[in-house]
Kinemage of the C-alpha trace (Angstrom):
@kinemage 1
@onewidth
@group {chain A} dominant
@subgroup {mainchain}
@vectorlist {calphas} color= white
{ca met a 1} P 106.652 57.500 33.809
{ca tyr a 2} L 105.791 59.308 30.508
{ca ala a 3} L 102.978 61.458 32.245
{ca cys a 4} L 105.349 62.693 34.824
{ca gln a 5} L 107.905 63.536 32.118
{ca phe a 6} L 105.239 65.239 29.816
{ca tyr a 7} L 103.942 67.169 33.079
{ca gln a 8} L 107.162 68.623 33.623
{ca thr a 9} L 107.467 69.840 30.019
{ca leu a 10} L 104.050 71.271 30.255
{ca leu a 11} L 104.751 73.147 33.288
{ca ser a 12} L 108.101 74.670 31.640
{ca glu a 13} L 106.042 75.638 28.612
{ca gln a 14} L 103.108 76.979 30.546
{ca pro a 15} L 104.195 78.189 33.954
{ca asp a 16} L 100.744 79.084 34.865
{ca thr a 17} L 99.407 75.375 34.681
{ca glu a 18} L 98.997 74.890 38.468
{ca arg a 19} L 97.000 78.127 38.835
{ca asn a 20} L 94.788 77.091 35.881
{ca ile a 21} L 94.164 73.819 37.580
{ca ala a 22} L 93.222 75.426 40.761
{ca ile a 23} L 90.782 77.767 39.230
{ca gly a 24} L 89.397 75.033 36.796
{ca asn a 25} L 90.712 76.409 33.572
{ca phe a 26} L 91.692 73.364 31.716
{ca ala a 27} L 91.575 74.749 28.245
{ca pro a 28} L 95.297 75.417 27.996
{ca ile a 29} L 96.296 72.055 29.200
{ca lys a 30} L 93.848 70.283 26.893
{ca asn a 31} L 95.198 72.467 23.971
{ca trp a 32} L 98.737 71.545 24.752
{ca leu a 33} L 97.886 67.909 25.075
{ca asn a 34} L 96.136 67.790 21.798
{ca asp a 35} L 98.913 69.503 19.966
{ca lys a 36} L 101.803 67.765 21.633
{ca ile a 37} L 100.391 64.211 22.447
{ca his a 38} L 97.079 63.328 20.899
{ca arg a 39} L 97.640 64.452 17.410
{ca gln a 40} L 101.159 62.990 17.473
{ca gly a 41} L 100.627 59.790 19.273
{ca arg a 42} L 99.678 57.522 16.155
{ca leu a 43} L 102.786 58.845 14.262
{ca tyr a 44} L 105.431 57.893 16.573
{ca ser a 45} L 106.439 55.114 18.818
{ca pro a 46} L 106.204 56.009 22.650
{ca gln a 47} L 110.134 56.397 22.649
{ca glu a 48} L 109.912 58.817 19.717
{ca leu a 49} L 107.093 60.783 21.051
{ca val a 50} L 108.562 61.462 24.507
{ca lys a 51} L 111.807 62.599 22.757
{ca arg a 52} L 110.031 64.892 20.474
{ca val a 53} L 107.849 66.392 23.119
{ca thr a 54} L 110.426 66.704 26.132
{ca gly a 55} L 113.701 66.759 24.210
{ca glu a 56} L 115.031 63.712 25.939
{ca ala a 57} L 114.616 59.941 26.069
{ca leu a 58} L 112.207 58.654 28.785
{ca asn a 59} L 113.788 59.558 32.181
{ca pro a 60} L 112.638 57.936 35.271
{ca asp a 61} L 113.887 60.736 37.335
{ca tyr a 62} L 110.744 62.609 36.901
{ca phe a 63} L 108.637 59.807 38.076
{ca val a 64} L 110.879 59.105 41.145
{ca asp a 65} L 110.676 62.960 42.122
{ca tyr a 66} L 106.894 62.804 41.883
{ca leu a 67} L 106.828 59.813 44.284
{ca lys a 68} L 109.241 61.310 46.648
{ca arg a 69} L 107.170 64.502 46.753
{ca lys a 70} L 103.832 62.592 46.963
{ca tyr a 71} L 104.633 60.201 49.769
{ca ser a 72} L 106.670 62.717 51.757
{ca glu a 73} L 103.746 64.939 52.015
{ca val a 74} L 101.300 61.717 52.744
{ca tyr a 75} L 103.501 60.475 55.261
{ca asn a 76} L 105.217 63.549 56.592
{ca leu a 77} L 108.808 62.227 55.385
{ca thr a 78} L 111.704 64.344 55.487
């Protein structure tokens, strides 16, 4: 759940993320992760970290949306 919420924040801060992934350019993502997550992880509890990085408490809606998208594509659901 955390990863889905962090990923949405990454996309909002770096709109070219999916294009960078497609061309194999992971440096901007790695830099973002280092700055926002890895350097901060030992300083804050998971609940504090997600709020600091995303601006909101852990929200399961991001994970549910991810699952709906994934399984709709895999199983041709509408």
